[in-house]
C-alpha positions in Angstrom: 62.8 28.4 54.1 65.3 27.5 51.2 68.7 28.4 52.1 68.4 28.1 55.7 69.2 24.8 56.1 72.5 23.4 55.1 72.2 21.6 51.6 73.8 18.2 52.6 71.1 18.0 55.5 68.4 18.8 53.0 69.7 16.1 50.8 69.8 13.3 53.7 66.5 14.3 54.5 65.0 13.7 51.1 66.9 10.5 50.6 65.8 8.9 53.9 62.2 10.0 53.2 62.7 8.3 49.7 63.8 5.3 51.6 60.8 5.1 54.3 57.7 6.2 51.7 56.7 2.8 51.1 56.6 2.4 55.3 55.0 5.8 56.3 51.2 5.5 57.0 49.6 7.1 53.3 47.5 9.4 55.2 50.8 11.4 55.7 51.5 11.3 52.3 48.0 12.6 50.8 46.6 14.2 53.8 49.4 16.7 54.1 51.3 19.1 51.7 54.1 16.9 51.4 53.8 16.7 47.8 53.4 20.2 47.1 56.4 21.0 49.2 58.5 18.4 46.8 57.2 20.2 43.7 57.4 23.6 45.0 60.4 23.7 47.2 63.1 20.9 45.8 62.2 20.2 42.4 63.8 23.5 41.1 66.9 23.5 42.5 69.6 21.1 41.0 71.0 19.9 43.8 67.9 18.8 45.3 65.8 17.8 41.9 67.3 13.5 42.0 66.3 13.3 45.2 62.9 15.4 45.0 62.3 12.9 41.9 63.3 10.0 44.0 60.5 10.8 46.5 57.7 11.4 44.1 58.7 8.0 42.2 57.7 6.2 45.8 54.6 8.1 46.0 54.1 6.9 42.2 54.2 3.8 42.5 52.1 3.5 45.9 49.5 0.8 45.5 47.9 -0.1 48.6 45.3 2.0 49.7 45.5 4.7 47.2 41.9 4.4 45.5 40.4 6.9 48.0 43.3 9.1 46.9 42.9 9.2 43.4 42.3 13.0 42.9 45.5 14.4 45.4 47.5 11.0 43.5 46.2 12.5 39.8 47.4 16.2 40.9 50.6 15.1 41.8 50.8 13.4 38.3 49.9 16.9 36.9 52.5 18.9 38.9 55.2 16.2 37.6 54.2 16.9 34.2 54.4 20.5 34.7 57.8 20.4 35.9 58.7 18.1 33.4 57.3 20.5 30.5 59.2 23.3 31.9 62.7 21.4 30.5 64.3 21.9 27.3 62.8 19.9 24.5 66.1 18.3 23.5 67.1 17.6 26.8 67.6 14.0 26.7 69.7 14.3 23.1 72.0 17.2 24.3 72.5 14.9 27.2 75.3 13.1 25.1 77.4 16.0 24.5 77.2 17.6 27.9 80.4 17.7 29.9 81.8 15.0 32.2 79.6 15.8 35.7 76.7 17.1 33.8 76.3 14.3 31.6 76.4 12.0 34.5 73.6 14.5 36.3 71.4 14.6 33.5 71.8 10.7 32.8 70.8 10.1 36.4 68.2 12.5 36.5 66.7 11.1 33.1 66.9 7.4 34.9 64.8 8.7 37.7 62.4 10.3 35.5 61.8 7.2 33.7 61.1 5.1 36.9 58.6 8.4 38.2 56.3 8.2 34.8 56.5 4.5 34.4 55.3 4.3 37.8 52.7 6.3 37.8 51.4 5.1 34.4 51.9 1.2 35.2 50.1 1.5 38.4 47.3 4.1 37.8 47.1 3.8 33.9 43.3 4.2 33.9 43.1 7.4 36.1 46.3 8.9 34.2 44.5 8.2 30.9 41.5 10.1 31.7 44.2 13.1 31.7 44.7 13.6 28.2 46.2 16.9 28.5 48.9 15.3 31.0 49.0 12.1 29.1 50.5 12.5 25.9 53.3 15.1 27.4 54.3 12.1 29.5 54.5 9.5 26.8 56.5 12.1 24.6 59.0 13.0 27.0 59.3 9.2 27.6 59.5 8.4 24.1 62.5 11.4 24.0 64.1 9.5 27.1 64.2 6.1 25.4 66.5 7.6 22.4 69.0 8.4 25.2 72.2 6.5 24.9 72.1 5.7 28.3 71.3 1.6 28.7 69.5 1.1 32.3 67.4 4.0 31.4 66.2 1.9 28.1 65.4 -0.5 29.5 63.3 1.1 32.3 61.5 2.3 28.9 61.3 -0.9 26.9 59.8 -2.5 29.7 57.4 0.2 29.8 56.3 -0.1 26.2 56.1 -3.4 26.6 53.3 -3.1 29.0 52.0 -0.3 27.6 51.7 -1.7 23.8 50.3 -4.8 25.2 47.5 -3.0 27.4 46.1 -1.4 24.3 46.2 -4.6 22.3 44.4 -6.3 25.7 41.9 -3.8 25.3 41.2 -3.6 21.8 40.6 -7.7 22.2 38.4 -7.1 25.1 36.1 -4.8 23.3 36.0 -7.1 20.0 34.9 -10.2 22.0 32.9 -8.1 25.0 34.7 -10.1 27.4 37.4 -10.1 29.3 40.8 -11.9 28.5 40.7 -14.7 31.3 44.2 -15.7 30.6 45.7 -12.8 30.3 48.7 -11.5 33.1 47.5 -9.8 36.0 49.6 -6.8 35.1 48.0 -6.1 31.9 44.5 -5.9 33.6 45.3 -3.8 36.0 43.4 -0.8 35.1 41.7 -2.5 32.3 38.5 -1.0 31.4 35.3 -2.5 33.3 32.5 -4.0 31.9 30.6 -1.0 32.0 33.2 0.7 30.3 33.0 -1.9 27.5 30.0 -0.9 26.6 31.1 2.0 25.0 32.4 0.0 22.1 35.3 0.2 19.9 34.5 4.0 19.5 36.7 5.4 22.7 39.8 2.7 21.5 39.5 4.0 17.9 39.7 7.6 19.3 42.8 7.0 21.7 44.9 5.0 19.2 44.1 8.3 16.8 45.9 10.3 19.6 48.5 7.4 20.2 49.3 6.9 17.0 52.3 9.6 16.5 53.9 8.1 19.7 53.6 4.7 19.0 55.0 5.3 15.1 57.9 7.2 16.6 58.5 4.4 19.3 58.3 1.3 16.7 61.6 3.5 15.2 63.4 3.8 18.2 63.1 0.1 19.0 63.8 -1.0 15.9 66.9 1.3 15.5 67.9 0.1 19.2 67.1 -4.0 18.6 68.9 -6.3 20.5 70.6 -9.3 19.4 68.7 -12.4 19.6 70.3 -15.3 21.2 72.7 -17.2 19.2 72.7 -21.1 18.8 76.1 -22.6 18.0 76.6 -26.4 17.4 80.0 -27.9 18.9 81.3 -31.3 20.7 81.1 -31.3 24.3 83.8 -33.2 26.5 81.7 -36.5 25.8 81.7 -36.2 22.4 78.0 -35.1 21.9 77.3 -32.9 19.1 74.8 -30.6 20.5 73.4 -27.5 20.0 73.8 -25.0 22.6 71.8 -21.8 22.9 73.4 -18.7 24.7 72.8 -18.7 28.3 70.3 -16.2 29.8 72.4 -12.8 29.8 71.0 -8.8 30.3 71.3 -9.0 26.5 68.8 -11.7 25.7 66.7 -10.5 28.5 66.6 -6.9 26.4 65.9 -8.7 23.1 62.8 -10.7 24.6 61.8 -7.6 26.0 61.8 -5.4 22.5 60.8 -8.4 20.4 57.5 -8.6 22.7 56.9 -4.8 22.5 57.6 -4.9 18.9 54.8 -7.8 18.3 52.2 -6.0 20.2 53.2 -2.6 18.3 52.6 -4.5 14.8 49.2 -5.9 15.9 48.2 -2.1 16.8 49.4 -1.3 13.0 51.2 -3.6 11.0 51.0 -1.3 8.3 52.9 1.4 9.8 55.3 -1.1 11.3 56.1 -2.7 7.8 55.9 0.8 6.2 59.1 2.2 8.8 61.1 -1.3 8.1 61.2 -1.3 4.6 62.0 2.5 4.6 64.4 1.9 7.1 66.0 -0.8 5.1 65.6 1.3 1.6 67.3 4.5 3.3 70.0 2.6 5.1 71.2 -0.2 2.6 70.0 0.9 -0.7 70.4 4.3 -1.2 73.4 5.6 -3.5 75.7 6.9 -0.4 75.1 4.0 1.5 77.0 1.5 -0.9 80.2 1.9 0.2 79.4 4.1 3.9 77.4 1.8 5.5 76.7 0.2 8.9 76.4 -3.2 9.3 75.2 -2.7 12.8 71.9 -0.8 11.5 71.4 -3.8 8.8 71.7 -6.6 11.7 69.6 -4.5 14.2 66.7 -4.3 11.1 67.2 -7.8 10.2 66.9 -8.8 13.9 63.5 -6.7 14.2 62.5 -8.0 11.2 62.7 -11.6 12.3 61.3 -10.8 15.6 57.6 -9.9 14.1 57.4 -13.1 12.4 53.6 -14.6 12.7 52.4 -10.7 13.8 51.0 -9.8 10.5 48.0 -11.3 8.6 49.6 -13.9 6.3 49.0 -11.8 2.8 50.7 -8.8 4.3 53.4 -11.3 5.5 53.8 -11.9 2.0 54.0 -8.8 0.6 56.3 -7.8 3.4 58.9 -10.5 3.2 59.4 -10.6 -0.4 60.1 -7.2 -0.4 62.8 -7.6 2.3 64.5 -10.4 0.5 64.2 -8.6 -3.1 66.4 -6.0 -1.2 68.3 -7.9 1.1 69.6 -9.9 -2.2 70.1 -6.6 -3.9 72.6 -5.6 -1.2 74.3 -8.6 -1.1 75.2 -8.0 -5.0 76.2 -4.8 -4.4 78.3 -5.5 -1.8 82.4 -5.9 -2.2 84.3 -8.0 -0.1 83.7 -11.3 1.7 83.3 -9.8 4.9 80.6 -7.3 3.8 78.8 -10.1 1.7 79.0 -12.7 4.8 77.1 -9.7 6.7 74.4 -9.9 4.5 74.5 -13.4 3.9 73.9 -14.0 7.6 71.1 -11.5 7.6 69.1 -13.3 4.6 69.7 -17.0 6.5 68.2 -15.3 10.0 65.4 -13.5 8.1 63.6 -16.4 6.2 64.5 -18.8 8.9 61.8 -16.8 11.3 59.2 -17.3 8.7 58.6 -20.7 8.0 54.8 -20.2 7.8 55.6 -17.9 4.5 58.0 -20.9 3.3 55.6 -23.3 3.6 52.9 -21.7 1.5 55.6 -20.7 -1.2 57.1 -23.7 -2.6 59.5 -22.0 -5.4 60.7 -19.4 -2.9 61.5 -22.6 -0.5 63.2 -24.1 -3.2 65.6 -20.8 -3.7 66.1 -20.3 -0.5 67.5 -24.4 0.3 69.8 -23.5 -3.0 71.0 -20.3 -1.6 71.7 -22.1 1.9 73.8 -24.6 0.0 75.7 -21.6 -1.8 76.8 -20.5 1.9 77.7 -24.0 2.8 80.7 -23.6 1.0 81.5 -19.8 2.1 84.6 -20.2 4.2 84.0 -16.5 6.0 83.8 -17.3 9.7 80.2 -18.4 11.0 78.7 -18.5 7.6 78.4 -22.3 7.6 77.5 -22.7 10.8 74.2 -20.4 10.3 73.5 -21.8 6.7 73.3 -25.5 8.2 71.5 -24.3 11.8 69.0 -22.3 9.4 68.9 -25.2 6.8 67.8 -27.7 9.9 64.8 -24.9 11.3 63.2 -24.7 7.8 63.8 -28.7 7.4 61.4 -28.9 11.0 59.1 -26.3 10.0 58.5 -27.2 6.4 59.5 -30.8 5.9 56.2 -32.3 4.1 57.4 -29.8 1.1 60.6 -31.7 0.3 59.0 -35.6 0.0 55.9 -34.6 -2.0 55.5 -33.8 -5.7 55.2 -30.3 -5.9 53.3 -28.6 -8.7 55.7 -28.1 -12.3 58.5 -30.4 -10.9 59.6 -33.7 -12.1 60.7 -35.3 -8.9 60.4 -34.8 -5.0 63.0 -32.4 -3.7 65.0 -35.0 -1.9 65.6 -37.1 -4.8 66.9 -33.9 -6.7 68.8 -32.6 -3.5 70.7 -36.2 -3.9 72.1 -35.3 -7.0 74.4 -32.5 -5.4 74.6 -34.1 -2.3 78.4 -34.3 -2.2 78.8 -31.1 -3.4 77.0 -29.8 -0.5 79.1 -30.9 2.2 82.2 -31.1 0.6 83.5 -28.4 2.5 81.7 -28.8 5.8 83.3 -29.5 8.8 82.5 -32.8 10.7 79.8 -31.4 12.9 77.9 -29.3 10.3 77.8 -32.6 8.3 75.9 -34.2 11.1 73.7 -31.3 11.5 72.7 -31.5 7.4 72.0 -34.7 7.8 69.8 -34.6 10.6 67.7 -31.8 8.7 67.9 -34.4 5.9 66.6 -36.9 8.3 63.3 -34.4 9.1 62.8 -34.2 5.5 62.6 -37.7 5.5 60.2 -38.2 8.6 57.4 -36.8 6.5 57.5 -39.1 3.9 54.9 -42.4 3.8 56.2 -45.2 6.2 56.7 -47.4 3.4 59.1 -44.9 1.6 61.2 -44.1 4.2 63.7 -46.8 3.9 64.6 -46.2 0.8 64.9 -42.3 1.1 67.6 -43.1 4.1 69.3 -45.7 2.3 69.4 -43.5 -0.7 70.8 -40.3 1.2 73.3 -42.4 3.3 74.6 -43.8 0.4 77.6 -42.0 0.0 78.7 -43.0 4.1 77.9 -46.9 3.0 80.3 -46.5 0.5 82.9 -45.4 2.5 81.9 -47.9 5.4 82.6 -50.6 3.0 85.6 -49.4 1.9 86.8 -49.3 5.8 85.3 -53.1 6.4 87.4 -54.4 3.1 90.4 -52.2 4.8 89.8 -54.2 8.3 89.4 -57.1 6.5 92.5 -57.6 4.4 94.3 -56.3 7.2 95.3 -56.3 10.8 92.3 -54.8 12.5 94.7 -52.9 15.1 97.1 -51.9 12.7 94.4 -50.3 10.8 92.7 -48.6 13.2 95.8 -47.0 14.7 95.2 -44.4 11.8 93.7 -41.4 13.3 91.8 -40.5 10.0 90.4 -44.0 9.5 88.9 -43.6 13.4 87.5 -40.0 12.5 86.2 -41.2 9.4 84.4 -44.1 11.2 83.1 -41.6 14.2 81.7 -39.6 11.1 79.9 -42.4 9.9 78.1 -43.3 12.9 77.5 -39.7 14.3 75.9 -39.3 11.0 73.4 -42.4 11.3 72.6 -41.3 15.1 71.6 -38.1 13.9 69.5 -39.9 11.0 67.8 -41.9 13.3 67.2 -39.3 15.7 65.0 -37.7 13.1 63.6 -40.6 11.5 63.1 -43.2 14.1 62.3 -46.8 13.5 62.7 -46.7 9.7 66.4 -46.7 10.2 66.3 -50.1 11.2 67.5 -51.9 7.8 69.9 -49.1 7.7 71.5 -50.1 10.8 71.0 -53.8 10.0 72.9 -53.4 7.5 76.2 -52.6 9.6 75.6 -53.6 13.2 77.6 -56.6 13.7 80.2 -54.9 11.7 80.1 -51.8 14.1 80.2 -54.3 17.0 82.9 -56.0 16.2 85.2 -52.5 15.6 83.6 -52.3 18.8 85.3 -55.0 20.4 88.7 -54.2 18.6 88.8 -50.8 20.2 87.9 -52.2 23.4 90.4 -54.7 23.7 93.2 -52.3 22.2 92.4 -49.7 25.1 92.4 -52.6 27.9 96.0 -54.1 26.5 97.3 -50.0 26.4 96.2 -49.6 29.9 97.7 -52.4 31.0 101.0 -52.4 29.3 101.2 -48.2 30.1 99.2 -47.6 33.1 95.7 -45.6 32.4 97.9 -42.1 31.3 97.8 -43.6 28.1 93.8 -42.7 27.7 95.0 -39.2 27.0 96.8 -40.4 24.0 95.2 -39.4 20.6 94.7 -42.6 19.1 92.9 -43.7 22.4 90.7 -40.8 22.4 89.5 -41.6 19.0 89.1 -44.7 19.7 87.1 -44.2 22.5 85.2 -41.9 20.5 83.9 -44.4 18.3 83.0 -46.7 21.5 81.0 -43.7 22.6 79.5 -43.1 18.9 78.4 -46.7 18.9 76.3 -46.4 22.1 74.8 -43.4 21.3 73.5 -44.6 18.2 72.0 -47.6 19.3 70.6 -45.8 22.5 69.3 -43.1 19.9 67.9 -46.1 17.8 66.5 -48.1 20.4 64.6 -45.2 22.2 62.7 -44.2 19.1 61.9 -47.8 17.4 61.0 -49.8 20.7 57.8 -48.2 21.1 53.8 -48.5 20.0 54.8 -45.9 16.9 57.7 -47.4 16.1 57.2 -51.3 16.1 53.8 -50.4 14.0 55.9 -48.6 11.7 58.3 -51.3 11.2 55.5 -54.1 11.4 57.6 -55.9 14.3 57.4 -56.5 18.3 59.3 -54.9 20.8 60.4 -58.3 21.8 61.7 -58.6 17.8 63.7 -55.5 18.0 65.1 -56.4 21.5 65.8 -60.2 19.9 67.2 -58.7 16.7 69.8 -56.0 18.3 70.6 -56.7 22.2 72.2 -60.1 22.8 75.4 -59.1 20.5 75.9 -55.7 22.3 75.3 -56.8 25.6 78.1 -59.2 26.4 80.8 -57.2 24.5 80.0 -53.7 26.1 79.0 -55.1 29.7 82.5 -57.0 29.8 84.6 -54.2 28.6 82.7 -51.8 31.2 83.7 -54.2 34.0 87.5 -54.7 32.8 88.4 -51.4 32.1 89.9 -49.2 34.8 87.8 -46.6 36.2 89.0 -44.0 33.9 88.3 -45.7 30.6 84.9 -46.7 31.4 82.3 -44.9 29.0 79.1 -43.3 31.1 77.1 -43.8 27.5 77.0 -47.6 28.7 74.6 -46.4 31.6 72.9 -44.4 29.4 72.3 -46.8 26.9 71.2 -49.5 29.8 68.8 -47.1 31.2 67.3 -46.7 27.7 67.2 -50.5 26.9 65.7 -51.2 30.7 62.7 -48.4 30.1 62.0 -49.6 26.5 62.8 -53.5 26.5 61.8 -54.0 30.3 60.4 -57.5 29.7 63.2 -58.7 27.2 65.7 -56.8 29.5 64.7 -58.1 32.9 66.6 -61.7 32.6 69.5 -59.6 32.4 69.5 -57.4 35.7 71.4 -59.7 37.4 74.5 -59.7 34.8 74.0 -55.9 34.7 74.4 -55.3 38.5 77.6 -58.0 38.3 78.9 -56.0 35.7 78.1 -52.6 35.9 76.2 -51.6 39.1 78.9 -52.7 41.5 82.0 -51.3 39.9 80.4 -48.1 39.3 79.5 -47.9 43.3 83.3 -48.4 43.9 83.7 -45.5 41.4 81.7 -43.3 43.1 81.3 -43.5 46.7 84.5 -42.5 47.7 83.5 -38.9 47.6 80.8 -36.5 46.3 83.1 -35.0 43.2 85.0 -37.5 41.2 83.1 -39.3 38.1 80.1 -36.5 38.0 79.0 -38.0 34.7 78.6 -41.6 35.9 77.0 -40.8 39.3 74.4 -38.9 37.4 73.8 -41.6 34.9 74.0 -44.3 37.2 70.8 -43.0 39.2 69.1 -42.5 35.7 69.8 -46.3 35.3 68.5 -47.3 39.0 65.2 -45.2 38.6 64.7 -47.3 35.3 65.4 -50.5 36.6 63.3 -49.1 39.7 60.4 -48.3 37.5 60.4 -50.7 34.3 62.1 -53.8 35.5 60.9 -53.4 39.2 60.2 -57.5 40.0 63.3 -58.9 38.5 65.0 -56.7 41.4 64.0 -59.6 43.7 65.2 -62.6 42.2 68.6 -60.5 42.5 70.9 -62.7 45.4 71.0 -61.1 48.6 74.4 -59.1 47.9 73.5 -57.4 45.1 70.2 -56.5 46.5 71.9 -55.2 49.5 74.0 -53.3 47.0 70.8 -51.6 45.3 69.5 -50.2 48.6 72.8 -49.1 49.8 73.4 -47.2 46.6 70.1 -45.4 47.1 71.1 -44.9 50.9 74.0 -43.2 49.7 72.3 -41.2 47.3 70.2 -39.6 50.2 73.2 -38.6 52.0 74.4 -36.7 48.5 75.7 -33.3 48.9 74.5 -32.5 44.9 70.8 -32.1 45.0 69.9 -33.7 41.9 71.8 -36.8 43.1 70.0 -36.8 46.2 66.6 -35.7 44.6 66.7 -38.9 42.5 67.7 -41.3 45.2 64.9 -40.0 47.3 62.7 -40.5 44.0 63.6 -43.7 43.4 63.0 -45.1 47.0 59.7 -43.6 47.5 58.8 -45.4 44.5 60.5 -48.4 45.5 58.8 -48.4 48.8 55.4 -47.4 47.1 55.6 -50.7 44.7 57.3 -52.8 47.3 53.7 -52.5 49.9 51.8 -53.6 46.6 53.6 -56.9 46.5 52.8 -60.2 48.6 53.4 -60.2 52.1 56.3 -62.7 52.0 58.3 -60.2 50.0 57.8 -56.9 51.4 58.5 -58.7 54.8 61.8 -60.3 53.7 62.9 -56.6 52.7 61.8 -55.1 55.6 63.5 -57.8 58.1 66.8 -56.9 56.5 66.2 -52.8 56.1 63.4 -51.2 57.6 65.3 -50.0 60.6 68.2 -48.8 58.7 66.3 -47.3 56.2 64.6 -45.3 59.1 67.4 -44.2 60.2 69.1 -42.7 57.6 65.8 -41.2 56.6 65.6 -39.3 59.5 69.0 -38.3 59.5 68.8 -36.5 56.4 65.5 -35.2 57.3 67.0 -33.1 60.6 69.8 -32.2 58.9 70.3 -28.6 56.6 72.4 -30.0 53.9 69.4 -31.9 52.3 66.8 -29.2 52.8 65.9 -29.0 49.1 64.2 -33.0 49.3 61.7 -32.3 52.3 59.1 -33.0 50.4 60.4 -36.5 49.5 61.8 -37.1 53.1 58.6 -36.9 54.3 56.4 -38.7 52.3 59.2 -41.6 52.6 59.0 -41.3 56.3 55.2 -41.3 56.2 55.4 -44.3 54.3 57.5 -46.3 56.6 55.9 -45.4 59.7 52.4 -46.3 58.1 53.9 -50.0 57.9 54.2 -49.7 61.7 51.0 -47.6 62.4 48.5 -50.0 60.3 50.3 -53.5 61.3 51.2 -53.9 57.6 54.6 -56.2 59.4 53.3 -56.6 62.8 56.3 -59.1 63.4 59.1 -56.9 62.0 58.1 -53.5 62.7 55.3 -53.5 65.4 54.0 -49.9 66.3 55.4 -50.0 69.8 58.7 -51.1 68.9 58.9 -48.3 66.3 58.0 -45.8 68.8 60.7 -46.7 71.1 63.2 -46.9 68.1 62.4 -43.1 67.4 62.1 -41.7 70.3 65.5 -42.8 71.2 67.0 -42.0 68.1 65.7 -38.3 68.5 67.0 -38.3 72.0 70.5 -39.3 71.4 70.5 -37.3 68.1 69.0 -34.0 69.8 70.2 -34.2 73.5 69.1 -30.6 74.4 65.4 -31.2 73.6 63.1 -32.2 76.8 61.6 -35.9 76.9 57.9 -34.4 76.6 59.1 -32.9 73.5 60.3 -36.0 71.6 57.4 -37.9 73.3 54.6 -35.5 71.6 56.8 -35.2 67.9 56.7 -39.3 68.2 53.3 -39.5 69.1 52.1 -36.9 66.7 53.8 -38.8 63.7 51.3 -41.7 64.4 48.1 -40.0 65.1 49.0 -38.1 61.9 50.4 -40.5 59.4 47.4 -41.0 57.6 46.7 -37.4 57.1 49.4 -36.1 54.4 49.1 -32.6 55.0 48.8 -33.0 58.4 51.7 -34.9 58.7 53.9 -32.7 56.4 52.8 -29.4 59.1 53.7 -31.5 61.9 57.2 -32.3 60.6 57.9 -28.7 59.3 56.7 -27.6 63.3 59.3 -29.8 65.0 62.4 -29.1 62.5 61.4 -25.2 63.6 61.4 -26.6 67.3 65.2 -27.9 66.8 66.3 -24.4 65.7 69.0 -26.8 63.6 67.3 -24.6 60.6 67.5 -21.1 61.4 67.2 -18.9 58.2 66.2 -22.2 55.9 62.4 -22.5 56.7 61.4 -21.5 53.6 63.0 -24.5 52.1 59.5 -26.3 53.9 57.3 -24.4 51.5 59.4 -25.1 48.5 56.6 -27.4 47.1 54.0 -24.6 47.0 56.4 -21.8 45.8 57.3 -24.2 43.0 53.4 -25.1 42.4 52.3 -21.3 42.3 55.3 -20.6 39.7 54.0 -23.3 37.7 50.3 -22.1 37.4 51.8 -18.6 36.8 53.9 -19.9 34.0 51.0 -21.8 32.6 48.4 -18.9 32.6 51.2 -16.8 30.7 52.1 -19.5 28.3 48.1 -19.6 27.7 48.0 -16.3 27.2 51.2 -16.0 24.9 49.5 -18.8 22.6 46.6 -16.2 22.2 48.6 -13.5 20.6 49.7 -14.6 17.0 53.5 -14.2 16.8 54.3 -13.9 20.9 55.6 -17.2 20.9 58.8 -17.6 18.7 58.4 -19.8 15.5 60.7 -22.3 17.0 59.5 -22.6 20.5 58.9 -26.0 21.5 55.2 -25.1 22.2 54.9 -24.7 18.2 55.8 -28.2 17.8 52.4 -29.3 16.3 52.4 -26.6 13.4 56.0 -28.7 12.3 53.0 -31.0 10.8 50.6 -27.9 9.4 52.0 -27.8 5.8 49.8 -26.8 3.3 50.1 -29.1 0.5 
């Protein structure tokens, strides 16, 4: 009886029950009076209520074997709703003003109630929907809880509304198509109508929608009012001098934004007119009424505009046009009404955000698009923090999605827009920082990329004319003065760096069509590279490596890096079938024109410099040359090994930490040489081939998984291609390296520091043992000799193993070497018997886990692509839409 047992004991008992409910046989839950006892005796007393709800929540979330207990589960749901209905209606809203301890109690209680209701509805949706008298009160209370200020409770509710709205959307789609959505996520299919129910047609769904409409309308208002901030993109220069557009790392805020965004998209599909009305009404009420002119909330405007941007693509195009015109019109009016730079900047940033999210609308309305671009150019002169950055980023996004519009003659225009834009170019960029100027010209490059091939070189030259004149001025300055003295001026170095970066950004967007532009100053650029290299080498020789941190030397190194990146970007895009076709020349001709004058100064500078002054971008460039110009660069492989590979190995082999960029890019270079210049490796002198193999073996043992996995991948590919070569080639290689490589691979396979590479380690071991098992090299690696070598090696490495265990493992390796799956399982079993791996056994199944994750991701992507608006406008999955301009 209540009161006959100590309160603390009852609370502990309820807490223990909540923790063990999912392990208790299900019959004890539904075939006893447990549920009734919880509801009748432990819900009403406040001291037991939270623990009672936790127990009921565990029951609500049971899913295995509950089908036979549906009536009991439904009665449990009904009992919970009856208890909830006895609570004061305004309780969630009143919590905010409650005293300290009361507030904490009710926040925890509402959190548990949210989990309870969402648990019932998520796992047993169909059964609960049949109980409309209880379902509607449950949803209404969830709406009220969603409005409560507690963040954790809000996240629980948002996740439910996302799933709930998606279920209804899916059900409508199923009934319209009279078949299941095959790619829909399993969570959404759980509880979805079966084939028999689907025969009822749309009438049942329409009746349900009529019932849910007031609830969904209310939740639209709540989600809009509490919209989370979308991920920001910042344009910055990283430590190596690269200009990067860095998205925010995933945070709770971004995860919440993604959930609310998806919920709003489904809610828009369910009733686009209601969503439109709510947003326009909110914009009018909160921003444009007389009393809001002076007393307004930038936060509310931000959230509203984030919500407006989030539903892009979810409406029919005609509705979207009407809606967006109204939104932009109101925002522009608001911008005019506001006083003060900060207020105007808030409105301006929201205008830019919204228009950037609706490229489909912009493509269809040229006049509006043109006005938006002019407005963005105005914002590029606004010095308030963040406005310029957002203006150029929005400009870039719009140019990527609407590029054809700017290079095609539009109705009522006298010239194409890009030519009109050239007239204001100097003025537009006059107040931008260097980073933003680079982004601006990347956007211009995207415009030019949509032009006809024969027009592109002229447009590139026209838009870069301002920088070509600056370049000519600098070259004239260097010609008439001592180049080293002239380059000691940091402002000149910054100017050169900007010109090179602008050209690189243009090349990255336009591609091969920049060949004439690059040719016009290529040799001059390399001469400046040599001057900077000589000055740095001379300074280091005289004053030591500390001079590298000197401002002047840092700017010179930036010029060198910018030169290397520009050539790399050009070769990467021009030396392709599409690129060579566009400029009507062969890959060999591209190589002949650009590579000979480049290699000698770059390689000589790299080798002669101290390690701290060597640019990792050289390795990047060489990897690109190997990938794109494999035939032309093959003859230079020996020189690359002599000038670059050897000294880089010396830099990174001393430890696993120093020169992280160099070590990663070094193995990218080795991989490119292995893939594209394979045969040239066997023309290397013996010392250089040994250096190549040693670098791979050293990579296998690396502590950094990325480097170790790259090394394994290269070695696996190398052995695979080696065995396709003539016998004399692989025999000479195996004669030197077969047993050392076998020993090192087995070493990393049996330690626990390199567990992530198990799959590739297993494949390499299988390749090596196949050589012996199939008598590929009988004089060098006969089967008996290899078996004895393995037996001795494992016996010495693991003295605790019994002799018979080692014999079974070695024999098993050779009997199963031709069956990859059986060989892999044999290795797994052996490593487990070593007992060295302990809790690391999961890594043996990492391949299967990753494959399952990839399959789930592919299925989710397929589903998302079928729902208009669900994939964000600027997602790479929608890249194909960039060329779908309605001309």
